[in-house]
DRENPA-3360 file (N, C-alpha, C; in nm, 2 decimals, always signed):
BEGIN
1 = MPRRREGR = +3.02/+0.18/-0.73/+2.94/+0.21/-0.64/+2.87/+0.08/-0.70 ~ +2.81/+0.02/-0.58/+2.66/-0.09/-0.61/+2.56/-0.03/-0.69 ~ +2.48/-0.10/-0.79/+2.38/-0.04/-0.87/+2.26/-0.06/-0.78 ~ +2.15/+0.02/-0.79/+2.02/+0.01/-0.67/+1.95/-0.06/-0.72 ~ +1.89/-0.15/-0.64/+1.82/-0.30/-0.73/+1.65/-0.25/-0.66 ~ +1.65/-0.12/-0.71/+1.47/-0.11/-0.66/+1.37/-0.19/-0.73 ~ +1.35/-0.16/-0.88/+1.30/-0.32/-0.94/+1.23/-0.39/-0.86 ~ +1.33/-0.47/-0.83/+1.34/-0.62/-0.77/+1.33/-0.59/-0.59;
9 = DLPEIVMR = +1.31/-0.51/-0.53/+1.30/-0.47/-0.42/+1.15/-0.41/-0.37 ~ +1.07/-0.36/-0.50/+0.96/-0.28/-0.53/+0.87/-0.40/-0.40 ~ +0.82/-0.51/-0.45/+0.72/-0.63/-0.37/+0.77/-0.61/-0.21 ~ +0.92/-0.58/-0.17/+0.94/-0.61/-0.02/+0.86/-0.45/+0.02 ~ +0.93/-0.33/-0.05/+0.93/-0.21/-0.05/+0.73/-0.14/+0.02 ~ +0.66/-0.26/-0.08/+0.51/-0.22/-0.06/+0.49/-0.31/+0.04 ~ +0.53/-0.45/+0.05/+0.48/-0.51/+0.17/+0.50/-0.40/+0.32 ~ +0.61/-0.38/+0.31/+0.66/-0.31/+0.39/+0.58/-0.19/+0.46;
17 = LFAEARAQ = +0.52/-0.10/+0.37/+0.42/-0.03/+0.36/+0.32/-0.04/+0.41 ~ +0.26/-0.16/+0.35/+0.10/-0.19/+0.38/+0.11/-0.25/+0.51 ~ +0.22/-0.27/+0.57/+0.22/-0.34/+0.72/+0.25/-0.26/+0.81 ~ +0.30/-0.12/+0.75/+0.29/-0.03/+0.82/+0.19/+0.06/+0.86 ~ +0.13/+0.09/+0.75/+0.00/+0.14/+0.77/-0.09/+0.07/+0.89 ~ -0.10/-0.09/+0.83/-0.19/-0.15/+0.94/-0.12/-0.12/+1.07 ~ -0.05/-0.11/+1.13/+0.01/-0.10/+1.28/-0.02/+0.08/+1.32 ~ +0.00/+0.11/+1.19/-0.08/+0.21/+1.25/-0.22/+0.31/+1.28;
25 = FPDPRAVN = -0.28/+0.21/+1.22/-0.45/+0.19/+1.27/-0.44/+0.18/+1.44 ~ -0.59/+0.33/+1.49/-0.68/+0.35/+1.40/-0.65/+0.50/+1.38 ~ -0.51/+0.52/+1.37/-0.46/+0.71/+1.32/-0.48/+0.76/+1.22 ~ -0.58/+0.80/+1.18/-0.58/+0.86/+1.04/-0.49/+0.97/+0.98 ~ -0.41/+1.07/+1.08/-0.32/+1.10/+1.00/-0.19/+1.03/+0.96 ~ -0.14/+0.96/+1.09/-0.02/+0.84/+1.04/-0.02/+0.76/+0.91 ~ -0.19/+0.68/+0.91/-0.21/+0.63/+0.79/-0.21/+0.67/+0.66 ~ -0.25/+0.79/+0.68/-0.26/+0.87/+0.57/-0.08/+0.93/+0.47;
33 = RTLLELSR = -0.04/+0.97/+0.59/+0.13/+0.97/+0.56/+0.21/+0.87/+0.50 ~ +0.15/+0.70/+0.57/+0.23/+0.64/+0.47/+0.15/+0.57/+0.36 ~ +0.00/+0.58/+0.36/-0.06/+0.53/+0.23/+0.01/+0.66/+0.12 ~ +0.04/+0.76/+0.15/+0.05/+0.89/+0.04/+0.23/+0.82/-0.02 ~ +0.25/+0.78/+0.10/+0.45/+0.73/+0.04/+0.37/+0.59/-0.06 ~ +0.30/+0.54/-0.03/+0.27/+0.40/-0.08/+0.19/+0.45/-0.24 ~ +0.12/+0.57/-0.26/+0.09/+0.58/-0.34/+0.13/+0.65/-0.48 ~ +0.33/+0.66/-0.46/+0.38/+0.72/-0.56/+0.47/+0.60/-0.61;
41 = FYDPVSGG = +0.44/+0.50/-0.58/+0.52/+0.38/-0.61/+0.37/+0.34/-0.73 ~ +0.47/+0.31/-0.87/+0.39/+0.25/-1.00/+0.41/+0.13/-1.00 ~ +0.35/+0.07/-1.04/+0.25/-0.13/-1.04/+0.30/-0.13/-1.18 ~ +0.42/-0.18/-1.24/+0.38/-0.18/-1.37/+0.33/-0.32/-1.41 ~ +0.29/-0.41/-1.31/+0.17/-0.51/-1.39/+0.06/-0.46/-1.45 ~ -0.01/-0.36/-1.35/-0.12/-0.35/-1.35/-0.09/-0.18/-1.46 ~ -0.01/-0.15/-1.49/-0.01/-0.02/-1.55/-0.04/+0.10/-1.46 ~ -0.02/+0.12/-1.32/-0.08/+0.20/-1.24/-0.03/+0.23/-1.16;
49 = VILEHATR = -0.09/+0.30/-1.06/+0.02/+0.36/-0.93/-0.07/+0.22/-0.82 ~ +0.04/+0.18/-0.72/-0.03/+0.07/-0.62/-0.11/+0.12/-0.52 ~ -0.13/+0.22/-0.53/-0.31/+0.25/-0.41/-0.34/+0.40/-0.50 ~ -0.45/+0.40/-0.56/-0.53/+0.50/-0.60/-0.52/+0.61/-0.48 ~ -0.52/+0.72/-0.55/-0.59/+0.86/-0.43/-0.72/+0.82/-0.38 ~ -0.82/+0.73/-0.45/-0.96/+0.76/-0.43/-0.94/+0.67/-0.32 ~ -0.90/+0.54/-0.32/-0.83/+0.45/-0.23/-0.80/+0.48/-0.15 ~ -0.69/+0.55/-0.11/-0.63/+0.64/+0.01/-0.75/+0.71/+0.12;
57 = RRIVELLE = -0.80/+0.77/+0.02/-0.92/+0.87/+0.09/-1.00/+0.83/+0.13 ~ -1.04/+0.69/+0.10/-1.17/+0.65/+0.14/-1.11/+0.57/+0.26 ~ -1.05/+0.50/+0.29/-0.93/+0.41/+0.42/-0.91/+0.52/+0.50 ~ -0.92/+0.67/+0.47/-0.87/+0.79/+0.56/-1.01/+0.86/+0.64 ~ -1.09/+0.84/+0.59/-1.20/+0.93/+0.57/-1.26/+0.78/+0.69 ~ -1.24/+0.68/+0.61/-1.31/+0.58/+0.77/-1.30/+0.58/+0.88 ~ -1.14/+0.58/+0.90/-1.08/+0.60/+1.01/-1.08/+0.75/+1.07 ~ -1.15/+0.85/+0.98/-1.20/+0.96/+1.09/-1.29/+0.94/+1.11;
65 = KGQTEEAS = -1.42/+0.84/+1.07/-1.56/+0.87/+1.11/-1.55/+0.71/+1.20 ~ -1.43/+0.67/+1.24/-1.42/+0.57/+1.37/-1.45/+0.41/+1.31 ~ -1.44/+0.38/+1.13/-1.51/+0.27/+1.08/-1.39/+0.18/+1.09 ~ -1.32/+0.15/+1.18/-1.18/+0.09/+1.18/-1.14/-0.04/+1.06 ~ -1.27/-0.13/+1.13/-1.30/-0.23/+1.06/-1.30/-0.22/+0.90 ~ -1.37/-0.14/+0.85/-1.43/-0.14/+0.75/-1.30/-0.08/+0.66 ~ -1.22/+0.00/+0.74/-1.12/+0.09/+0.66/-0.99/-0.03/+0.62 ~ -0.99/-0.11/+0.76/-0.88/-0.22/+0.73/-0.95/-0.34/+0.64;
73 = RALEERFE = -1.05/-0.36/+0.63/-1.09/-0.46/+0.53/-1.11/-0.37/+0.37 ~ -1.09/-0.24/+0.38/-1.08/-0.18/+0.19/-0.89/-0.22/+0.23 ~ -0.81/-0.15/+0.29/-0.69/-0.18/+0.28/-0.66/-0.33/+0.25 ~ -0.68/-0.45/+0.30/-0.65/-0.56/+0.28/-0.73/-0.59/+0.15 ~ -0.81/-0.58/+0.12/-0.89/-0.60/-0.04/-0.78/-0.55/-0.14 ~ -0.68/-0.41/-0.15/-0.60/-0.31/-0.19/-0.48/-0.46/-0.18 ~ -0.46/-0.50/-0.14/-0.35/-0.54/-0.05/-0.31/-0.68/-0.11 ~ -0.42/-0.74/-0.12/-0.44/-0.87/-0.19/-0.49/-0.87/-0.32;
81 = EYSRSFKP = -0.53/-0.76/-0.39/-0.52/-0.71/-0.52/-0.36/-0.71/-0.58 ~ -0.27/-0.62/-0.54/-0.15/-0.61/-0.53/-0.07/-0.73/-0.52 ~ -0.05/-0.82/-0.43/-0.02/-0.92/-0.39/+0.02/-1.07/-0.50 ~ -0.15/-1.03/-0.55/-0.17/-1.11/-0.67/-0.11/-1.10/-0.78 ~ -0.08/-1.00/-0.83/-0.02/-0.93/-0.94/+0.15/-0.97/-0.90 ~ +0.24/-1.00/-0.85/+0.36/-1.08/-0.85/+0.37/-1.23/-0.79 ~ +0.48/-1.27/-0.78/+0.46/-1.39/-0.71/+0.61/-1.33/-0.61 ~ +0.62/-1.34/-0.47/+0.78/-1.35/-0.39/+0.87/-1.42/-0.43;
89 = GDEK = +0.99/-1.34/-0.46/+1.14/-1.40/-0.50/+1.15/-1.37/-0.63 ~ +1.08/-1.33/-0.73/+1.06/-1.29/-0.88/+1.15/-1.21/-0.89 ~ +1.20/-1.27/-1.01/+1.35/-1.14/-1.03/+1.30/-1.10/-1.18 ~ +1.18/-1.02/-1.22/+1.16/-0.98/-1.34/+1.21/-0.86/-1.35;
% end
């Protein structure tokens, strides 16, 4: 049975989940489900979760208030922070 390559696939999974969350705007419930899944992943570079609870809650609350642009900006800021922590194609 082939071994799972989760460690090397993590950046791909995370990028897919960020894209999925973006595509679900402005639906706060759908975005919350995707961000909750994203928050379950551990980032070995930063030593913490990829998306903290406070950031997820802030994005969802902004969407609930109809502040889509601000929520999008918060999501993009976190995505950029995460993206700087790895180089696509790295075999860490």
